[in-house]
C-alpha positions as CSV (number, residue, x, y, z in Angstrom):
1,M,81.7,-41.0,-10.5
2,K,83.8,-39.8,-7.6
3,S,85.8,-37.5,-9.8
4,A,82.6,-35.9,-11.1
5,A,81.2,-35.5,-7.6
6,R,84.6,-34.0,-6.5
7,A,84.7,-31.5,-9.4
8,E,81.1,-30.4,-8.6
9,A,81.9,-30.0,-4.9
10,L,85.0,-27.9,-5.7
11,R,82.8,-25.6,-7.7
12,D,80.1,-25.5,-5.1
13,Y,82.5,-24.7,-2.3
14,G,84.3,-22.1,-4.4
15,F,87.8,-23.5,-3.7
16,L,89.0,-23.0,-7.3
17,S,87.7,-19.5,-7.6
18,P,90.5,-16.9,-8.2
19,S,88.9,-14.8,-5.5
20,S,89.1,-17.5,-2.8
21,E,88.8,-16.3,0.8
22,P,92.0,-15.1,2.5
23,S,91.0,-17.0,5.6
24,Y,92.5,-20.1,4.1
25,G,95.9,-18.5,3.9
26,R,95.7,-17.5,7.5
27,I,94.9,-21.1,8.5
28,T,97.8,-22.6,6.5
29,R,100.2,-20.0,8.0
30,L,99.1,-20.9,11.5
31,V,99.5,-24.6,10.7
32,A,103.1,-24.0,9.5
33,E,103.9,-22.2,12.7
34,I,102.4,-24.8,15.0
35,F,104.1,-27.7,13.2
36,D,107.3,-25.7,12.8
37,V,107.6,-26.4,9.1
38,P,108.5,-24.0,6.3
39,K,105.3,-24.7,4.3
40,A,101.7,-25.7,4.8
41,F,99.2,-25.7,2.0
42,I,95.8,-26.9,0.9
43,S,96.0,-29.3,-2.0
44,L,93.0,-29.6,-4.2
45,I,92.5,-32.5,-6.6
46,D,90.2,-32.2,-9.7
47,A,89.8,-34.6,-12.6
48,E,93.3,-33.8,-14.0
49,Y,95.4,-31.6,-11.8
50,Q,96.6,-30.8,-8.3
51,W,96.2,-27.2,-7.2
52,F,97.9,-25.5,-4.2
53,H,96.3,-23.0,-1.9
54,D,98.5,-21.4,0.8
55,E,99.0,-18.0,2.4
56,T,99.7,-16.4,-1.0
57,G,96.3,-17.6,-2.4
58,L,95.4,-20.1,-5.1
59,A,98.3,-21.1,-7.4
60,S,98.1,-22.4,-10.9
61,P,98.0,-26.2,-11.3
62,V,101.4,-27.5,-10.2
63,A,101.3,-31.1,-11.1
64,A,99.3,-33.7,-12.9
65,R,97.0,-35.6,-10.5
66,E,98.7,-39.0,-11.0
67,A,102.1,-37.6,-10.0
68,A,100.9,-35.9,-6.8
69,I,101.5,-37.4,-3.4
70,C,98.2,-35.9,-2.2
71,N,96.4,-38.1,-4.7
72,H,97.3,-41.1,-2.5
73,I,95.4,-39.5,0.4
74,V,92.4,-38.8,-1.9
75,E,92.2,-42.3,-3.1
76,S,92.8,-44.0,0.3
77,D,90.7,-41.5,2.4
78,S,93.3,-41.7,5.1
79,A,96.2,-39.6,6.5
80,L,99.7,-40.0,5.0
81,V,103.0,-39.3,6.7
82,V,106.3,-39.7,4.8
83,P,109.4,-39.0,7.1
84,D,111.8,-39.1,4.1
85,I,110.6,-39.1,0.6
86,R,113.9,-40.4,-0.8
87,Q,113.7,-43.4,1.4
88,D,110.1,-44.2,0.3
89,P,110.0,-46.3,-2.9
90,R,106.6,-44.9,-3.8
91,F,107.8,-41.3,-4.0
92,A,111.6,-41.4,-4.3
93,S,111.6,-40.4,-7.9
94,L,109.8,-37.1,-6.9
95,A,112.8,-36.0,-4.8
96,G,115.6,-36.7,-7.2
97,D,119.0,-35.1,-6.5
98,D,117.7,-31.6,-5.9
99,P,118.9,-30.5,-2.4
100,Q,115.9,-28.1,-2.2
101,A,113.4,-30.9,-3.0
102,V,110.8,-31.9,-0.4
103,R,111.9,-34.6,1.9
104,F,109.3,-34.6,4.6
105,Y,105.5,-34.8,3.9
106,A,102.4,-35.2,6.0
107,G,98.8,-34.7,4.9
108,V,95.2,-35.5,5.9
109,P,92.0,-35.5,3.8
110,L,89.7,-32.5,3.4
111,R,86.4,-34.3,3.7
112,T,83.0,-32.6,3.2
113,S,79.9,-33.3,5.3
114,E,78.7,-35.3,2.3
115,G,81.8,-37.5,2.5
116,I,83.5,-36.2,-0.6
117,I,87.3,-35.9,-0.5
118,L,88.2,-32.5,-2.1
119,G,92.0,-32.8,-1.5
120,T,94.3,-32.5,1.5
121,L,95.8,-30.3,4.1
122,C,99.6,-30.8,4.0
123,I,102.8,-29.8,5.7
124,L,106.3,-30.3,4.2
125,S,109.9,-29.6,4.7
126,A,113.2,-29.9,2.7
127,E,114.7,-31.9,5.6
128,P,113.7,-35.4,6.8
129,R,111.8,-35.5,10.0
130,A,110.5,-37.9,12.5
131,P,107.0,-39.3,11.9
132,L,104.1,-37.3,13.4
133,T,102.6,-38.7,16.6
134,E,99.0,-39.8,16.6
135,R,98.1,-36.6,18.5
136,E,99.8,-34.4,15.9
137,V,98.0,-36.2,13.1
138,D,94.7,-35.6,15.0
139,R,95.6,-31.9,15.4
140,L,96.2,-31.7,11.6
141,K,92.8,-33.3,11.1
142,D,91.3,-30.7,13.3
143,F,92.7,-28.0,11.1
144,A,91.3,-29.8,8.1
145,A,87.9,-29.8,9.7
146,I,88.3,-26.0,10.4
147,I,89.0,-25.4,6.7
148,I,85.9,-27.4,5.7
149,N,83.8,-25.5,8.2
150,E,85.2,-22.2,6.9
151,A,84.3,-23.3,3.4
152,N,80.8,-24.2,4.5
153,L,80.4,-20.7,5.9
154,H,81.6,-19.1,2.7
155,R,79.3,-21.4,0.6
156,M,76.3,-20.5,2.8
157,A,77.1,-16.8,2.5
158,R,77.5,-17.0,-1.3
159,Q,74.2,-19.0,-1.6
160,R,72.5,-16.4,0.6
161,D,73.8,-13.6,-1.6
162,E,72.8,-15.4,-4.7
163,S,69.3,-16.1,-3.3
164,R,68.9,-12.5,-2.2
165,L,70.0,-11.3,-5.7
166,F,67.6,-13.8,-7.3
167,L,64.7,-12.7,-5.0
168,E,65.4,-9.0,-5.6
169,R,65.4,-9.6,-9.4
170,A,62.2,-11.6,-9.1
171,V,60.6,-8.8,-7.0
172,D,61.6,-6.2,-9.5
173,F,60.2,-8.2,-12.4
174,S,56.9,-9.0,-10.5
175,E,56.4,-5.3,-9.6
176,M,56.5,-6.0,-5.9
177,V,58.2,-4.2,-3.0
178,M,60.1,-5.9,-0.2
179,W,60.2,-4.0,3.0
180,Q,61.3,-4.3,6.6
181,L,60.5,-2.1,9.6
182,D,62.6,-1.7,12.7
183,P,60.0,-0.8,15.3
184,V,62.5,0.1,18.0
185,N,64.3,2.8,15.9
186,D,61.3,3.4,13.6
187,R,63.4,2.8,10.5
188,A,61.9,1.5,7.2
189,L,63.8,-0.1,4.4
190,L,62.2,-0.7,1.0
191,S,63.6,-2.5,-2.1
192,G,62.3,-3.8,-5.4
193,A,59.8,-1.9,-7.6
194,V,59.6,0.9,-5.0
195,E,59.2,3.8,-7.3
196,E,56.8,2.0,-9.7
197,I,54.4,1.4,-6.8
198,W,55.1,4.2,-4.3
199,G,56.2,6.9,-6.7
200,A,59.4,8.7,-7.6
201,G,61.9,9.3,-4.8
202,A,60.2,6.8,-2.5
203,V,63.5,4.9,-1.7
204,E,65.1,8.0,-0.3
205,E,62.0,9.6,1.2
206,L,60.3,6.7,2.9
207,Q,62.7,6.2,5.9
208,T,60.2,5.9,8.8
209,S,56.7,4.6,9.4
210,A,55.5,8.2,9.5
211,D,57.0,8.8,6.0
212,V,55.3,5.7,4.7
213,I,51.9,6.6,6.1
214,Q,52.2,10.1,4.7
215,R,52.0,8.6,1.2
216,I,48.9,6.5,2.0
217,H,45.6,7.8,0.9
218,P,44.1,10.1,3.7
219,E,41.0,7.9,4.0
220,D,43.2,4.8,4.7
221,Q,45.9,6.3,6.9
222,E,44.1,5.7,10.3
223,N,43.4,2.0,9.4
224,V,47.0,1.4,8.5
225,R,48.3,3.2,11.6
226,A,46.0,1.2,13.8
227,A,46.9,-2.2,12.2
228,L,50.6,-1.4,12.4
229,L,50.3,-0.4,16.1
230,Y,48.4,-3.7,16.9
231,A,51.0,-5.8,15.0
232,T,53.9,-4.1,16.8
233,Q,52.4,-4.4,20.3
234,H,51.2,-8.0,19.9
235,K,54.0,-9.3,17.6
236,T,51.3,-10.6,15.2
237,P,51.5,-10.7,11.4
238,L,50.3,-7.7,9.5
239,Q,47.9,-8.1,6.5
240,I,46.0,-5.2,5.1
241,E,44.9,-3.5,1.9
242,F,45.1,0.2,1.4
243,R,45.5,2.9,-1.2
244,V,48.6,5.0,-1.9
245,V,48.9,8.3,-3.6
246,N,51.5,7.7,-6.4
247,P,52.5,11.1,-7.8
248,E,53.0,9.7,-11.3
249,R,50.3,7.0,-11.5
250,G,47.6,8.3,-9.2
251,V,45.8,6.3,-6.6
252,R,46.9,2.7,-6.4
253,W,45.6,-0.2,-4.3
254,L,48.3,-2.2,-2.4
255,A,48.2,-5.4,-0.4
256,A,50.7,-5.6,2.5
257,K,51.6,-9.0,4.0
258,S,54.3,-9.3,6.6
259,D,55.5,-11.3,9.6
260,W,58.1,-11.0,12.3
261,D,61.7,-12.2,12.0
262,V,64.8,-11.8,14.1
263,L,67.9,-10.1,12.7
264,N,70.9,-9.6,15.0
265,N,68.9,-10.4,18.1
266,Q,66.3,-7.8,17.2
267,D,62.7,-8.2,16.0
268,F,61.9,-6.8,12.5
269,L,58.6,-6.7,10.7
270,I,59.4,-8.0,7.2
271,G,56.9,-8.2,4.3
272,I,55.9,-7.3,0.8
273,N,53.7,-4.9,-1.1
274,A,51.8,-6.0,-4.2
275,D,49.9,-3.7,-6.5
276,I,46.4,-5.0,-6.6
277,T,44.8,-2.0,-8.5
278,D,43.8,-4.1,-11.5
279,Q,42.3,-6.8,-9.2
280,K,40.3,-4.2,-7.3
281,N,39.1,-2.7,-10.6
282,R,38.0,-6.1,-11.8
283,Q,36.2,-6.8,-8.5
284,E,34.4,-3.4,-8.7
285,H,33.5,-4.1,-12.3
286,S,32.2,-7.5,-11.4
287,T,30.1,-6.1,-8.5
288,L,28.6,-3.4,-10.8
289,L,28.0,-6.0,-13.4
290,M,26.2,-8.2,-11.0
291,R,24.1,-5.3,-9.8
292,E,23.3,-4.4,-13.3
293,L,22.5,-8.0,-14.2
294,H,20.2,-8.2,-11.2
295,H,18.5,-5.0,-12.3
296,R,18.1,-6.3,-15.9
297,M,16.7,-9.6,-14.7
298,R,14.1,-7.7,-12.6
299,N,13.2,-5.7,-15.7
300,L,13.0,-8.8,-17.8
301,F,10.7,-10.6,-15.4
302,A,8.5,-7.5,-15.1
303,T,8.3,-7.3,-18.9
304,V,7.5,-11.0,-19.2
305,G,4.8,-10.7,-16.6
306,A,3.2,-7.7,-18.3
307,I,3.3,-9.5,-21.7
308,V,1.8,-12.6,-20.3
309,S,-1.0,-10.7,-18.5
310,L,-1.9,-8.4,-21.4
311,T,-1.7,-11.1,-24.0
312,R,-4.0,-13.3,-22.0
313,Q,-6.5,-10.4,-21.9
314,S,-6.4,-9.8,-25.7
315,A,-6.2,-13.5,-26.9
316,E,-9.2,-14.9,-28.7
317,N,-8.6,-18.5,-27.5
318,I,-5.9,-20.7,-26.0
319,D,-4.2,-21.4,-29.3
320,D,-4.1,-17.7,-30.2
321,Y,-2.7,-17.0,-26.7
322,Y,0.0,-19.6,-27.0
323,E,1.0,-18.4,-30.5
324,R,1.2,-14.7,-29.5
325,I,3.0,-15.3,-26.2
326,T,5.5,-17.6,-28.0
327,H,6.3,-14.9,-30.6
328,R,6.7,-12.2,-28.0
329,L,8.9,-14.3,-25.8
330,E,11.0,-15.1,-28.8
331,A,11.5,-11.3,-29.3
332,L,12.7,-11.0,-25.8
333,N,15.1,-13.9,-26.3
334,R,16.5,-12.1,-29.4
335,A,17.2,-9.1,-27.3
336,Q,18.8,-11.1,-24.5
337,N,21.0,-13.0,-27.0
338,V,22.4,-9.7,-28.3
339,L,22.9,-8.4,-24.7
340,L,24.7,-11.6,-23.6
341,S,27.0,-11.5,-26.6
342,A,28.1,-8.0,-25.5
343,N,28.2,-6.7,-21.9
344,F,24.7,-7.2,-20.6
345,M,24.1,-3.4,-20.7
346,T,24.1,-2.5,-24.4
347,G,23.6,-4.2,-27.7
348,S,24.2,-3.7,-31.4
349,M,21.3,-2.7,-33.7
350,H,22.9,-4.8,-36.4
351,A,23.2,-7.8,-34.1
352,L,19.4,-7.5,-33.3
353,M,18.5,-7.4,-36.9
354,R,20.6,-10.4,-37.7
355,E,18.5,-12.2,-35.0
356,V,15.3,-11.0,-36.6
357,E,16.5,-12.0,-40.0
358,A,17.2,-15.6,-38.7
359,G,13.5,-15.8,-37.8
360,F,12.1,-13.9,-40.7
361,P,14.4,-14.5,-43.7
362,R,12.3,-12.3,-46.1
363,I,13.0,-9.2,-44.1
364,K,15.8,-7.1,-45.7
365,W,17.4,-4.4,-43.6
366,S,20.0,-1.6,-43.9
367,G,21.2,1.3,-41.7
368,L,24.0,2.5,-39.5
369,D,24.9,0.4,-36.5
370,L,23.9,1.8,-33.1
371,D,24.8,0.9,-29.5
372,L,21.5,0.5,-27.8
373,P,21.0,0.4,-24.0
374,E,19.2,-2.6,-22.7
375,N,15.7,-1.0,-22.4
376,A,15.9,0.4,-25.9
377,L,17.1,-2.8,-27.3
378,V,14.2,-4.8,-25.7
379,S,11.6,-2.2,-26.9
380,M,13.0,-2.3,-30.4
381,A,13.0,-6.1,-30.4
382,L,9.3,-6.1,-29.3
383,L,8.4,-3.4,-31.9
384,I,10.0,-5.2,-34.9
385,N,8.5,-8.6,-33.7
386,E,5.0,-7.2,-33.7
387,L,5.5,-5.7,-37.2
388,A,6.9,-9.0,-38.5
389,T,4.3,-11.2,-36.8
390,N,1.5,-9.0,-38.3
391,A,3.1,-9.1,-41.7
392,V,3.1,-12.9,-41.6
393,K,-0.6,-13.1,-40.5
394,H,-2.1,-10.1,-42.2
395,G,0.4,-8.4,-44.4
396,A,3.1,-8.9,-47.1
397,L,4.7,-12.0,-45.7
398,M,1.4,-13.9,-46.2
399,Y,2.3,-14.1,-49.9
400,D,5.2,-15.7,-51.7
401,S,5.7,-12.4,-53.6
402,G,5.6,-10.3,-50.5
403,E,8.6,-8.7,-49.0
404,V,9.6,-6.3,-46.2
405,T,12.4,-3.8,-46.1
406,V,13.6,-2.0,-43.0
407,H,15.9,1.1,-43.2
408,W,16.9,3.6,-40.6
409,G,19.2,6.5,-40.2
410,H,19.5,10.1,-38.8
411,E,17.6,13.1,-40.2
412,N,16.4,16.5,-39.0
413,D,12.7,17.1,-38.3
414,A,10.7,20.2,-39.1
415,D,12.1,22.0,-36.0
416,G,15.7,21.1,-36.9
417,E,16.0,18.5,-34.2
418,R,18.1,15.6,-35.1
419,M,16.0,12.4,-35.0
420,F,16.4,8.6,-35.5
421,H,14.0,7.5,-38.3
422,L,13.2,3.9,-39.0
423,R,10.9,3.0,-41.9
424,W,9.2,-0.4,-42.2
425,T,7.9,-1.0,-45.8
426,E,5.8,-3.9,-46.9
427,S,5.3,-4.6,-50.7
428,G,4.2,-7.3,-53.1
429,L,0.7,-8.0,-51.6
430,G,-1.7,-9.9,-53.7
431,N,-4.6,-7.7,-52.7
432,P,-4.4,-4.3,-51.0
433,I,-4.9,-4.4,-47.3
434,G,-6.1,-1.4,-45.2
435,P,-6.0,-0.6,-41.5
436,P,-7.3,-3.2,-39.1
437,E,-10.9,-2.8,-38.0
438,R,-10.0,-2.7,-34.3
439,T,-6.9,-1.9,-32.2
440,R,-5.2,-5.0,-31.0
441,F,-2.8,-5.6,-28.1
442,G,0.1,-5.8,-30.6
443,T,-0.7,-2.3,-31.8
444,L,-0.8,-1.0,-28.2
445,L,2.4,-2.8,-27.4
446,M,4.2,-1.1,-30.3
447,E,2.9,2.3,-29.3
448,R,3.8,1.8,-25.7
449,S,7.3,0.6,-26.7
450,V,7.9,3.7,-28.9
451,R,6.2,6.4,-26.8
452,N,6.8,5.3,-23.3
453,N,10.1,3.4,-23.5
454,L,11.8,5.1,-26.4
455,G,10.4,8.6,-26.1
456,G,9.3,8.8,-29.8
457,R,6.3,8.5,-32.0
458,I,5.0,5.9,-34.5
459,E,3.1,6.6,-37.7
460,R,1.4,3.9,-39.8
461,S,-0.2,4.2,-43.3
462,W,-1.3,1.8,-46.0
463,D,-1.1,2.1,-49.8
464,S,-1.6,-0.4,-52.6
465,G,1.7,-2.1,-51.7
466,G,0.8,-2.6,-48.0
467,L,1.8,-1.2,-44.6
468,I,4.4,1.6,-44.2
469,C,5.4,2.2,-40.6
470,D,7.6,5.2,-39.6
471,V,9.2,5.4,-36.2
472,Y,10.8,8.7,-35.0
473,L,13.0,8.7,-31.9
474,P,15.5,11.2,-30.4
475,A,18.9,10.6,-31.8
476,R,20.7,9.8,-28.6
477,W,22.4,6.5,-29.3
478,R,26.0,6.2,-30.0
479,E,27.1,4.9,-33.4
480,T,29.4,1.9,-33.1
481,A,32.9,2.0,-34.6
């Protein structure tokens, strides 16, 4: 467990990196001079080997861990001084007969703030020496602490650089801009997706607050200038939304959020820009939709009120009133179902006829699909409902053999004007039926829907097969894809 933690710490501190900091070499050189020895080095112990780090940098592994004197310090977590290695039975075999072999050794642990022993700081000589005094051992420990502090600084710097790189990449991918403003020198610095949001050349061109405001939409420049001045004078956070004129992408909405930070004893305003154009468009669309829905609901209530009032006046009795009002409200419901399945403002002619067919299965229909606005769709629903209801009570749909066909399309009238023509044809009656003896409210409702609401005309005729109803309207509705 200790070996795994040590290996992880060595990687974390970057001690075994080939590009280790030269400051370690300066420290070992100073230690060698102070203790008047030919060599001082940092010994690093991983799971298998001992590594040396001295004024020349990090060396390749020089010994197996088990054979290293420094391993004793790592295992015991205490200083070790060997005045003469040849006289110490633990290490005599390491010296041998080589006159250049190490005779004197002293080392202290390199202990991290987490209590992990990474290795040692050692001094050595080819000549035997007197043992170090307690003060000298403490001084060597001080240098070991300096090395760990230096390693901590390098680790923090490396983590900072890695975090900055990660943040910059994240900002790039999220299409955001990081920025900072030096208010004293009026210097702006932008990074991240600058050109995507602010436009081509923005990194080089936006160097001051005036440069930045120049690219803001003219209608928003004064608001941004005032907000920036207030934040600068009162050292308060800045949060504002504004438009920018992006040369490539047109006008874009941005949100700016920032706060103050201190860098090198100077206050900087540091923040981000996020492109909120899509969000603004959705909000605007939602607002328009709610206004349109409110308008449609007012129209719907007005239509319901008129139907209720006029039906009451024309009804023969309470049962007749209930039946007629129910059928007409069902027609309104069909229209609303079609509108709700689309965008509240337009609806499909085919979708309306499918709703009609569900209520009157013996009505067969054909024709091109049209995108009808809300008022036209409601009028068409009321028109077809009156025709269908009359066919059930007085026409072809009274009989099992009766049927109704509805067909519509575009054609030119006698003056060459393009028209929408819908024909309602009843057939299969048991007995011929002629025109009604008096004009009912349903007939008035159909004529009002066609003439007043749709700007067309309606013609009705009867033959031996039953009613034929022709509706002519200006061809102003868009065909659906």
